[in-house]
BAFI-3210 file (N, C-alpha, C; in Angstrom, 3 decimals, decimal comma, padded with zeros to 6 digits):
// residues 265
n [1|2|3|4|5|6|7|8|9|10|11|12|13|14|15|16|17|18|19|20|21|22|23|24|25|26|27|28|29|30|31|32|33|34|35|36|37|38|39|40|41|42|43|44|45|46|47|48|49|50|51|52|53|54|55|56|57|58|59|60|61|62|63|64|65|66|67|68|69|70|71|72|73|74|75|76|77|78|79|80|81|82|83|84|85|86|87|88|89|90|91|92|93|94|95|96|97|98|99|100|101|102|103|104|105|106|107|108|109|110|111|112|113|114|115|116|117|118|119|120|121|122|123|124|125|126|127|128|129|130|131|132|133|134|135|136|137|138|139|140|141|142|143|144|145|146|147|148|149|150|151|152|153|154|155|156|157|158|159|160|161|162|163|164|165|166|167|168|169|170|171|172|173|174|175|176|177|178|179|180|181|182|183|184|185|186|187|188|189|190|191|192|193|194|195|196|197|198|199|200|201|202|203|204|205|206|207|208|209|210|211|212|213|214|215|216|217|218|219|220|221|222|223|224|225|226|227|228|229|230|231|232|233|234|235|236|237|238|239|240|241|242|243|244|245|246|247|248|249|250|251|252|253|254|255|256|257|258|259|260|261|262|263|264|265]
n.u [002,926|000,737|-000,037|-001,589|-000,773|001,358|000,961|000,583|-000,515|-002,762|-001,471|001,116|004,472|005,974|008,813|010,561|013,319|015,250|016,872|017,494|016,811|015,066|012,255|010,359|008,106|006,192|007,080|009,386|011,665|014,595|016,671|016,390|016,736|014,988|011,210|007,840|004,769|002,598|000,688|-001,658|-002,213|-002,790|-002,080|-001,021|001,733|004,070|006,941|009,946|013,268|016,065|018,812|020,726|022,409|024,606|026,402|027,070|029,067|028,643|029,025|031,688|033,443|033,702|034,041|033,713|032,046|030,776|029,935|028,349|026,281|025,145|024,499|022,231|020,611|019,910|018,472|016,206|015,157|014,427|012,290|010,584|009,971|008,892|006,466|005,104|004,979|004,160|005,920|007,860|010,319|013,364|014,853|017,447|020,789|021,685|022,620|020,431|017,959|015,744|016,780|016,668|018,723|019,520|021,705|023,608|025,912|025,509|024,498|026,205|026,830|024,587|025,106|027,450|026,578|024,944|021,814|020,566|018,272|017,200|017,955|016,288|017,192|017,831|016,008|014,157|013,422|013,567|011,838|009,311|009,053|009,028|006,637|004,699|002,641|004,089|006,410|008,279|009,050|010,524|012,381|013,810|014,629|016,285|018,332|019,197|020,119|022,376|024,316|024,011|024,208|023,950|022,218|020,325|019,680|018,592|016,399|014,834|014,350|013,093|010,964|009,810|008,931|006,872|005,109|004,469|004,042|003,325|004,955|006,521|005,137|005,533|006,939|010,291|012,185|013,323|012,338|010,711|010,982|011,710|011,919|010,799|008,097|007,883|008,263|006,173|004,221|004,761|003,987|001,457|000,221|-001,426|-003,659|-005,192|-007,211|-006,476|-007,426|-006,718|-003,944|-003,321|-004,210|-002,417|-000,068|-000,732|-000,945|001,710|002,912|001,778|002,736|005,478|005,417|005,097|007,169|007,433|008,925|008,334|005,883|006,910|008,400|006,203|005,020|006,733|006,890|004,452|004,377|006,203|004,788|002,618|003,990|004,356|003,593|001,871|000,564|-000,431|-003,628|-004,384|-002,003|-001,659|-003,836|-003,160|-001,158|-001,956|-003,604|-001,886|-000,426|-002,357|-002,702|-000,309|-000,131|-002,542|-003,568|-003,599|-006,024|-007,655|-007,569|-009,958|-011,678|-009,642|-008,866|-010,818|-010,132|-007,792|-007,960|-009,685|-007,989|-007,210|-009,681]
n.v [009,058|006,487|004,363|002,164|001,353|000,335|-001,958|-001,655|-001,374|000,968|001,664|000,811|001,707|003,912|004,879|007,482|008,070|010,935|013,314|015,981|019,324|019,326|020,922|022,841|024,935|026,272|026,059|027,401|026,127|024,497|022,443|019,696|016,696|014,493|014,133|013,660|011,894|010,741|007,777|008,540|011,037|013,217|011,790|009,329|007,523|008,079|008,996|011,078|010,944|012,861|012,740|014,473|015,307|013,649|014,950|017,171|017,525|016,828|014,506|013,208|011,411|011,405|009,609|007,160|004,201|002,329|004,190|005,961|004,080|003,440|005,987|006,373|004,145|005,166|007,299|006,048|004,624|007,100|007,678|005,487|005,755|008,187|007,803|005,863|006,564|008,819|010,231|013,236|015,273|016,627|019,608|019,343|018,237|015,058|012,877|011,328|009,549|011,270|013,625|016,815|018,079|020,824|021,936|020,980|019,431|018,225|015,696|013,971|013,406|011,593|009,367|008,503|007,557|005,721|004,511|005,484|005,862|008,192|008,451|008,293|010,708|012,282|013,136|011,016|009,375|006,750|005,302|006,450|005,555|002,957|002,630|002,868|001,346|-000,098|000,077|-001,805|-003,475|-001,798|-000,739|-003,199|-003,486|-001,442|-002,281|-004,496|-003,269|-001,907|-003,801|-005,892|-006,236|-007,777|-009,191|-011,146|-010,948|-008,422|-008,541|-010,409|-008,896|-006,527|-007,899|-008,635|-006,251|-005,563|-007,622|-006,745|-006,151|-008,716|-011,052|-011,062|-012,687|-015,251|-018,134|-018,745|-021,372|-024,636|-026,246|-024,904|-022,623|-019,614|-017,507|-018,325|-018,128|-015,456|-014,762|-015,843|-014,337|-011,881|-012,245|-013,138|-011,524|-009,001|-010,200|-011,378|-011,181|-009,772|-011,794|-014,018|-013,874|-013,957|-016,597|-018,266|-017,726|-018,574|-021,338|-021,943|-021,869|-023,840|-026,190|-025,788|-026,141|-028,768|-030,083|-031,718|-033,247|-034,034|-032,570|-030,139|-030,084|-030,380|-028,014|-025,950|-026,545|-025,958|-023,059|-022,314|-022,868|-020,987|-018,780|-018,502|-016,671|-017,927|-019,857|-023,259|-024,336|-026,925|-028,307|-026,932|-027,866|-030,639|-030,616|-029,369|-031,562|-033,473|-032,455|-032,059|-035,054|-035,943|-034,376|-034,181|-032,254|-029,911|-029,501|-028,937|-026,192|-024,524|-021,766|-020,619|-022,856|-022,574|-019,966|-020,615|-022,728|-021,477|-020,121|-022,101|-022,841]
n.w [-025,556|-025,171|-022,181|-022,666|-025,313|-024,797|-023,551|-020,735|-017,483|-015,613|-013,279|-013,800|-013,852|-015,990|-017,435|-019,230|-021,084|-021,539|-023,766|-023,116|-021,575|-018,523|-017,266|-014,641|-015,024|-013,806|-011,044|-011,192|-011,716|-013,152|-015,251|-014,155|-012,581|-012,740|-013,419|-012,598|-011,932|-009,284|-008,326|-007,651|-009,076|-011,872|-015,081|-014,082|-012,370|-014,240|-015,426|-016,226|-017,117|-017,387|-019,412|-019,699|-017,688|-017,747|-019,276|-017,983|-016,399|-013,807|-012,330|-010,470|-011,366|-014,529|-016,525|-015,526|-015,907|-014,418|-012,236|-013,691|-014,535|-011,980|-011,342|-013,123|-012,048|-009,543|-010,146|-011,466|-008,970|-007,761|-009,184|-008,942|-006,155|-006,300|-007,605|-006,291|-003,405|-000,772|000,383|000,612|-001,080|000,432|001,632|002,926|002,492|002,739|001,388|000,851|-000,787|-000,963|-001,200|-002,353|-003,883|-004,818|-005,589|-008,193|-007,996|-005,598|-005,988|-006,183|-003,601|-002,919|-004,560|-003,322|-000,888|-001,455|-002,414|-000,268|002,468|004,540|008,215|011,425|013,100|011,209|008,507|008,536|006,528|005,883|007,536|006,876|004,271|004,669|005,972|003,800|001,313|-000,600|000,494|002,092|-000,089|-001,907|-000,240|-000,192|-002,729|-003,134|-001,414|-002,846|-005,362|-004,272|-003,321|-004,763|-008,023|-010,272|-012,924|-012,430|-009,583|-009,614|-011,206|-009,783|-007,191|-008,355|-009,164|-006,546|-006,028|-007,833|-007,151|-004,816|-001,151|-000,575|-000,871|001,608|003,169|002,381|003,592|004,361|002,710|002,078|-000,045|-001,777|-004,312|-004,147|-006,099|-008,237|-007,628|-007,506|-009,999|-011,337|-010,150|-011,286|-014,036|-014,151|-012,099|-012,944|-013,534|-011,683|-008,546|-005,180|-003,139|-004,771|-004,928|-002,274|-001,741|-003,355|-001,798|000,541|-000,318|-001,205|001,520|002,851|001,386|001,971|004,764|004,990|004,377|002,401|-000,032|-002,835|-003,280|-003,209|-005,613|-007,466|-006,904|-007,736|-010,395|-011,079|-010,490|-012,331|-014,781|-014,318|-014,805|-017,359|-020,321|-021,956|-020,671|-020,027|-019,289|-019,020|-018,280|-015,904|-014,404|-014,255|-012,749|-010,431|-009,802|-009,030|-007,105|-005,001|-004,685|-003,811|-001,524|000,488|002,265|000,777|-000,225|001,851|001,938|001,669|000,804|-000,709|-002,486|-004,387|-005,611|-006,674|-008,427|-010,162|-011,988|-013,753|-014,785]
ca.u [002,731|-000,395|000,312|-002,257|-000,080|002,661|000,360|000,706|-002,071|-002,392|-000,518|002,531|005,308|006,540|009,847|011,091|014,605|015,036|017,951|017,196|016,641|013,745|011,910|009,083|008,291|005,263|007,671|010,611|012,825|015,151|017,743|015,691|017,231|013,656|009,948|006,845|003,533|002,493|-000,256|-003,074|-002,148|-003,003|-000,899|-000,242|002,954|004,849|008,250|011,037|014,584|017,014|020,314|021,575|023,218|025,950|027,328|027,105|030,233|028,085|029,637|033,004|034,162|032,743|034,206|033,470|030,774|029,775|029,379|027,175|024,982|024,578|023,575|020,875|019,731|019,478|017,333|015,147|014,652|013,675|010,970|009,727|009,697|007,926|005,321|004,329|004,942|003,677|007,035|008,259|011,778|013,727|016,045|018,627|021,706|022,105|022,922|019,359|017,264|014,847|017,380|016,233|019,826|019,561|023,001|023,872|027,035|025,064|023,990|027,489|026,541|023,720|025,711|028,432|025,875|024,314|020,558|020,340|017,086|017,812|017,714|015,382|017,748|017,934|014,643|013,336|012,753|013,503|010,749|008,419|008,913|008,582|005,081|003,970|002,108|005,052|007,659|009,230|009,701|011,422|013,710|014,735|015,198|017,612|019,490|019,762|020,961|023,704|025,069|024,092|023,638|023,775|020,905|019,288|019,138|017,855|015,085|014,007|014,069|011,989|009,642|009,090|008,224|005,643|004,263|003,893|004,431|002,760|006,228|006,990|004,385|006,041|007,843|011,638|011,900|014,290|011,657|009,854|011,892|010,926|012,132|009,887|006,964|007,811|008,230|004,630|003,449|005,138|003,308|000,048|-000,237|-002,487|-004,901|-005,633|-007,222|-005,599|-007,597|-005,981|-002,458|-003,221|-004,400|-001,196|000,806|-001,260|-000,437|003,340|003,376|001,339|003,733|006,665|005,271|004,951|008,423|007,251|009,742|007,472|005,042|007,585|008,642|005,072|004,561|007,724|006,547|003,207|004,797|006,818|003,597|001,860|004,948|004,451|002,458|000,980|000,400|-001,345|-004,650|-004,321|-000,895|-001,907|-004,822|-002,754|-000,009|-002,755|-004,202|-000,730|-000,161|-003,444|-002,481|000,799|-000,343|-003,845|-003,899|-003,741|-007,475|-008,261|-007,464|-011,166|-012,023|-008,322|-008,877|-011,588|-009,276|-006,542|-008,435|-010,334|-007,010|-006,992|-010,838]
ca.v [007,518|005,829|003,157|000,948|000,957|-000,451|-003,122|-001,451|-000,891|002,662|001,757|000,448|002,846|004,012|005,982|007,775|008,669|012,239|014,003|017,489|019,968|019,208|022,162|022,770|026,281|027,034|026,234|028,255|025,187|024,003|021,430|018,803|015,242|013,642|014,779|012,529|011,902|009,668|006,880|009,148|012,291|013,073|010,997|008,442|006,581|008,297|009,673|011,222|011,119|013,528|012,059|015,513|015,468|012,919|015,971|018,484|017,454|016,680|013,199|013,170|010,561|011,386|008,628|005,846|003,713|002,029|005,452|006,117|002,988|003,561|007,416|006,164|003,418|006,025|008,103|005,125|004,363|008,055|007,668|004,665|006,433|009,459|007,152|004,875|006,786|010,096|010,831|014,376|015,567|017,482|020,433|018,814|017,254|014,024|011,630|010,520|009,556|012,097|015,024|017,856|018,389|022,178|022,274|019,745|018,569|017,334|014,449|013,071|012,589|010,573|008,132|008,065|006,745|004,324|004,200|005,674|006,455|008,778|007,828|009,293|011,816|013,135|013,428|009,821|008,943|005,101|005,032|006,923|004,840|001,589|002,578|002,993|000,162|-000,887|000,312|-002,814|-003,864|-000,602|-000,899|-004,323|-003,242|-000,402|-002,861|-005,295|-002,458|-001,438|-004,866|-007,264|-005,537|-008,832|-009,055|-012,012|-010,542|-007,116|-009,065|-010,979|-007,944|-005,899|-008,831|-008,606|-004,986|-005,888|-008,525|-006,005|-006,588|-010,138|-011,821|-011,198|-013,803|-016,454|-018,632|-019,292|-022,807|-025,406|-027,042|-023,895|-021,833|-018,289|-016,627|-018,792|-017,767|-014,027|-014,884|-016,345|-013,217|-010,812|-012,700|-013,232|-010,533|-008,135|-010,925|-012,108|-010,308|-009,837|-012,798|-015,134|-013,743|-014,552|-018,071|-018,744|-017,514|-019,847|-022,700|-022,000|-021,873|-025,243|-026,961|-025,536|-026,601|-030,197|-030,626|-032,832|-032,971|-034,290|-031,490|-028,996|-030,282|-030,095|-026,607|-025,123|-026,666|-025,123|-021,753|-022,232|-022,776|-019,708|-017,642|-018,482|-015,934|-018,739|-021,029|-024,227|-024,698|-028,430|-028,781|-026,530|-028,869|-032,058|-030,166|-029,478|-032,774|-034,010|-031,768|-032,670|-036,381|-036,187|-033,587|-033,973|-031,120|-028,833|-029,554|-028,270|-024,694|-024,063|-020,640|-020,443|-023,863|-022,201|-019,070|-021,157|-023,532|-020,622|-019,838|-022,864|-023,631]
ca.w [-025,766|-024,184|-021,537|-023,333|-026,348|-024,263|-022,787|-019,296|-016,698|-015,264|-012,102|-014,102|-013,940|-017,323|-017,568|-020,338|-021,119|-022,433|-023,904|-023,035|-020,275|-017,773|-016,308|-013,849|-015,280|-012,735|-009,943|-011,507|-011,628|-014,395|-015,122|-013,143|-012,958|-012,910|-013,270|-012,669|-011,387|-008,481|-008,886|-007,659|-009,797|-013,470|-015,832|-012,919|-012,613|-015,301|-015,222|-017,146|-016,637|-018,445|-019,759|-019,698|-016,541|-018,017|-019,913|-017,243|-015,464|-012,489|-011,677|-010,139|-012,219|-015,746|-017,553|-014,949|-016,417|-013,288|-011,544|-014,611|-014,154|-010,623|-011,347|-013,734|-011,284|-008,488|-010,700|-011,592|-007,831|-007,285|-010,161|-008,166|-004,893|-006,559|-008,224|-005,278|-002,146|-000,525|000,881|-000,187|-001,150|001,473|001,082|003,455|001,723|003,331|000,460|000,809|-002,309|-001,086|-001,269|-003,663|-004,629|-005,334|-006,142|-009,053|-007,506|-004,510|-006,435|-005,831|-002,027|-003,196|-005,065|-002,262|000,001|-002,139|-002,341|001,106|002,945|005,789|009,552|012,294|013,594|010,005|008,091|008,785|005,242|005,972|008,287|006,075|003,164|005,309|006,355|002,611|000,907|-001,318|001,285|002,349|-001,329|-002,516|000,626|-000,508|-004,168|-002,633|-000,876|-003,971|-006,276|-003,773|-002,932|-005,722|-009,131|-011,227|-013,451|-011,788|-008,372|-009,918|-011,709|-008,577|-006,413|-009,117|-009,161|-005,457|-005,989|-008,527|-006,553|-003,645|000,117|-000,286|-000,876|002,645|003,841|001,944|004,572|003,834|002,311|001,114|-001,133|-002,518|-004,954|-004,033|-007,181|-009,245|-007,079|-007,746|-011,637|-011,451|-009,772|-012,212|-015,177|-013,782|-011,084|-013,257|-014,098|-010,565|-007,555|-004,150|-002,635|-005,411|-004,713|-001,038|-001,909|-003,613|-000,881|001,455|-000,984|-001,130|002,652|003,161|000,763|002,814|006,241|004,782|004,038|001,224|-001,397|-004,107|-003,347|-003,620|-007,165|-008,332|-006,766|-008,345|-011,613|-011,163|-010,573|-013,666|-015,698|-014,135|-015,103|-018,728|-020,897|-023,038|-019,736|-020,386|-018,311|-018,927|-017,432|-014,660|-013,913|-013,940|-011,606|-009,336|-009,097|-008,578|-005,777|-003,979|-004,639|-002,721|-000,272|000,565|003,024|-000,085|-000,694|003,024|002,038|001,703|-000,388|-001,348|-003,584|-005,510|-006,135|-007,267|-009,383|-011,055|-012,815|-014,785|-015,068]
c.u [001,892|000,003|-000,312|-001,529|001,056|002,312|000,536|-000,675|-001,720|-001,547|000,813|003,285|006,131|007,552|010,476|012,435|014,633|016,309|017,652|017,024|015,200|013,390|010,611|008,802|007,473|006,025|009,073|011,878|013,235|016,402|017,622|016,371|015,928|012,411|008,927|005,725|003,340|001,177|-001,595|-003,191|-002,449|-001,923|-000,281|000,765|003,556|005,772|009,069|012,389|015,669|018,455|021,285|022,753|024,629|026,806|027,441|028,457|029,918|028,870|031,243|033,987|033,585|032,685|034,204|032,154|030,109|029,494|028,042|025,941|024,363|023,780|022,190|019,866|019,155|018,435|016,005|014,566|013,765|012,380|009,892|009,181|008,586|006,487|004,414|004,412|004,465|004,742|007,661|009,688|012,114|015,001|017,580|019,491|022,314|022,617|021,720|018,749|016,285|015,472|017,148|017,538|019,653|020,667|023,381|024,960|026,756|024,675|025,160|027,359|025,573|024,293|026,753|027,841|025,194|022,927|020,265|018,868|017,414|017,092|016,815|015,928|018,037|016,448|013,543|012,725|012,699|012,291|009,361|008,078|008,492|007,024|004,155|003,514|003,153|006,582|008,920|009,962|010,750|012,652|014,583|015,348|016,472|018,807|020,261|020,692|022,375|024,563|025,164|023,382|023,616|022,379|019,759|018,778|018,225|016,439|014,191|013,613|012,813|010,630|008,888|008,328|007,015|004,791|003,690|004,435|004,070|003,906|006,569|006,244|004,828|007,095|009,075|011,722|013,062|013,802|011,080|010,810|011,247|010,964|011,220|008,307|006,724|007,655|006,741|003,773|003,628|004,272|001,865|-000,779|-001,344|-003,884|-005,674|-005,885|-006,420|-006,060|-007,103|-004,610|-002,377|-003,298|-003,037|-000,047|000,587|-000,639|001,016|003,555|002,920|002,259|004,872|006,680|005,362|006,139|008,428|008,080|009,194|006,527|005,576|007,967|007,555|004,630|005,468|007,462|005,272|003,401|005,433|005,694|002,878|002,780|004,995|003,288|001,270|000,793|-000,758|-002,304|-004,558|-003,179|-001,097|-002,644|-004,205|-001,565|-000,681|-003,246|-003,041|-000,448|-001,177|-003,225|-001,477|000,800|-001,721|-004,325|-004,106|-005,331|-008,234|-008,168|-008,816|-011,346|-010,655|-008,373|-009,636|-010,903|-008,336|-006,908|-009,179|-009,160|-007,104|-008,402|-011,093]
c.v [007,064|004,543|001,882|000,570|000,132|-001,737|-003,018|-000,883|000,543|002,635|001,279|001,748|002,879|005,337|006,250|008,448|009,982|013,039|015,373|018,028|019,796|020,369|021,874|024,341|027,053|027,076|026,977|027,308|024,481|023,043|020,231|017,521|014,335|014,613|013,609|012,747|010,696|009,066|007,524|010,638|012,075|012,337|010,062|007,608|006,723|009,187|009,978|011,608|011,747|012,992|013,300|015,644|014,654|013,886|017,145|018,538|017,357|015,605|013,688|012,491|010,348|010,198|007,059|005,477|002,966|002,919|005,772|005,399|003,209|005,039|007,167|005,391|004,438|006,785|007,246|004,782|005,774|008,142|006,726|005,314|007,572|008,769|006,358|005,152|008,194|010,853|012,197|014,688|016,623|018,454|020,037|018,007|016,312|012,967|010,857|010,556|010,460|013,565|015,705|017,882|019,800|022,572|020,970|018,874|017,709|015,942|013,453|012,226|011,431|009,200|007,712|007,362|005,487|004,211|004,363|006,271|006,974|008,278|008,863|010,482|012,626|013,563|012,161|009,394|007,173|004,659|005,181|006,077|003,408|001,541|002,719|001,453|-000,699|-000,580|-000,573|-003,356|-002,818|-000,704|-002,134|-004,209|-002,159|-001,370|-003,787|-004,492|-002,004|-002,667|-005,893|-006,662|-006,407|-008,735|-009,913|-011,293|-009,215|-007,639|-009,724|-009,750|-006,957|-006,718|-008,742|-007,385|-005,060|-006,661|-007,798|-006,776|-008,203|-011,167|-011,945|-012,253|-015,081|-017,089|-019,236|-020,862|-023,499|-026,147|-025,956|-022,963|-020,657|-017,689|-017,134|-018,414|-016,215|-013,960|-014,962|-014,942|-011,946|-011,121|-012,516|-012,262|-009,541|-008,872|-011,626|-010,916|-010,568|-011,114|-014,079|-015,100|-014,398|-016,009|-018,837|-018,800|-018,603|-021,201|-022,846|-022,477|-023,244|-026,133|-026,925|-026,251|-028,222|-030,867|-031,801|-032,481|-033,059|-033,064|-030,248|-028,916|-029,871|-028,603|-025,804|-025,265|-025,883|-023,643|-021,422|-022,020|-021,357|-018,586|-017,328|-017,646|-016,787|-019,981|-022,009|-024,599|-026,278|-028,883|-028,126|-027,413|-029,879|-031,757|-030,091|-030,756|-033,484|-033,564|-032,196|-034,298|-036,684|-035,406|-033,216|-032,585|-029,793|-028,475|-029,026|-026,743|-023,821|-022,927|-020,480|-021,504|-023,074|-021,034|-019,548|-021,811|-022,741|-020,173|-020,712|-023,555|-023,369]
c.w [-024,740|-023,576|-022,274|-024,632|-026,080|-023,424|-021,288|-018,746|-016,171|-014,135|-012,518|-014,238|-015,295|-017,215|-019,000|-020,221|-022,181|-022,532|-024,252|-021,663|-019,852|-017,090|-015,710|-013,957|-014,101|-011,305|-009,946|-011,514|-013,073|-014,078|-014,102|-013,643|-013,384|-012,819|-013,345|-011,907|-010,499|-009,051|-008,659|-008,336|-011,167|-014,084|-014,665|-013,511|-013,986|-014,843|-016,352|-016,611|-017,615|-018,254|-019,846|-018,782|-016,909|-018,829|-019,196|-016,261|-014,141|-011,635|-011,643|-010,850|-013,766|-016,591|-016,797|-015,169|-015,413|-012,454|-012,403|-014,506|-013,089|-010,582|-012,079|-012,890|-010,125|-008,895|-010,967|-010,283|-007,531|-008,032|-009,311|-006,887|-005,063|-006,997|-007,293|-003,892|-001,937|000,104|000,057|-000,091|000,004|001,022|001,715|002,547|002,683|002,604|000,385|-000,358|-002,345|-001,063|-002,375|-004,622|-005,474|-006,043|-007,054|-008,437|-006,242|-004,772|-006,251|-004,324|-001,931|-003,521|-004,229|-001,376|-000,177|-001,755|-000,921|001,371|004,398|007,181|010,288|012,644|012,248|009,579|008,081|007,622|005,306|006,556|007,525|005,022|003,532|005,555|005,105|002,006|000,309|-000,592|001,283|001,045|-001,981|-001,631|000,176|-001,968|-003,966|-002,336|-002,038|-004,795|-005,596|-003,583|-004,108|-007,156|-010,310|-011,616|-012,941|-010,373|-008,520|-010,098|-010,509|-007,645|-007,068|-009,104|-007,868|-005,304|-006,645|-008,002|-005,113|-002,348|000,333|-000,153|000,543|003,382|003,419|002,940|003,799|003,626|001,684|-000,037|-002,053|-003,050|-005,115|-005,289|-008,269|-008,938|-007,544|-009,348|-011,805|-011,275|-010,816|-013,623|-015,030|-012,796|-011,636|-013,628|-013,132|-009,549|-006,345|-003,254|-003,327|-004,954|-003,057|-000,841|-002,366|-002,732|000,258|000,789|-000,735|000,386|003,332|002,677|001,736|004,208|006,118|004,805|003,060|000,036|-002,697|-004,326|-003,859|-005,101|-007,870|-008,008|-007,690|-009,747|-011,984|-011,134|-011,804|-014,841|-015,532|-014,688|-016,759|-019,446|-021,602|-021,997|-020,162|-019,124|-018,025|-018,107|-016,052|-013,667|-013,376|-012,902|-010,547|-008,703|-008,500|-007,193|-004,640|-003,745|-003,533|-001,574|000,039|001,319|002,263|-000,271|000,702|003,164|001,946|000,639|-001,154|-002,548|-004,655|-006,225|-006,907|-008,694|-010,580|-012,184|-014,192|-015,171|-016,486]
res [m|r|k|q|g|l|g|a|s|p|n|d|l|v|i|a|l|y|r|g|v|l|e|a|r|e|a|g|l|t|n|l|f|v|a|g|a|r|y|d|e|s|s|p|c|t|a|v|v|s|l|d|f|l|s|w|d|v|l|e|e|k|f|n|y|t|l|r|k|h|a|l|l|h|l|f|v|c|c|i|l|g|a|y|t|h|v|n|a|h|a|s|t|l|g|c|l|f|d|f|d|n|r|l|a|d|f|n|r|k|l|a|r|g|y|y|l|c|a|p|h|e|n|d|c|h|r|k|v|q|s|e|k|y|g|n|s|i|i|q|l|c|s|t|l|k|y|r|t|d|a|k|s|v|q|i|s|i|g|e|l|i|m|g|d|s|y|k|d|i|i|d|s|q|i|i|n|r|s|k|v|v|n|a|f|n|t|i|g|n|e|i|d|e|e|t|k|t|a|l|v|e|l|a|n|i|v|t|r|s|s|n|a|a|a|g|v|l|f|n|e|f|s|d|q|l|a|k|p|d|r|s|k|n|q|l|s|q|l|w|d|g|l|v|s|v|l|p|d|v|a|k|l|g|g|a|v|a|k|i|t|a|i|f|a]
***
């Protein structure tokens, strides 16, 4: 299935679930949990997860459906790591997401440690992932999946991954709703360049530093409008004018202003 038919860009990760045995014949490997390609390889950012492991009696508690959920989520995270990092799997069984798990039962150690990236005295995968472009976002996703698997938390965390590490630059705020910014980036991210993303982050931060509640309300509404697939340029323009009216410093953002206003020009 071509990504274009799914409305996906070349660097969007597409994961297929397969009821069958995955093999890498050239490497002499069979009964693989996952197989995929990195963003800079042929068929970039594609992966397949075999569901056959659910019937292999691999899981220590076969009929524990919470465990099954986490087993699949672990494999999805492995697909993300394989697609967006250059960190290689290792033979050591540490319970790390990069364990090769040559013995199928070793997968249980991975589940027991919970979305774990091994420490410097082991294989140093946490540091290696952190140094990658999307590393901090992936680490945040792992933390969310381990401790907060409610749908809203996962959606926001995945949104931060899609947004990239830009989200780290948004100052924590009582008047800016960070999740609204993330949702806006999820929707519009593929339509704008990095300079426009940076401009939006600058706008969020100037509103935050102002402690201007009215500006915060307008910015949150502006983010909500950006998050709509059928966003209204007219409403965006009106919200922008209102923001400039209550917080004139916004107009002093220089080149960032041109980048932002181009969205609704």
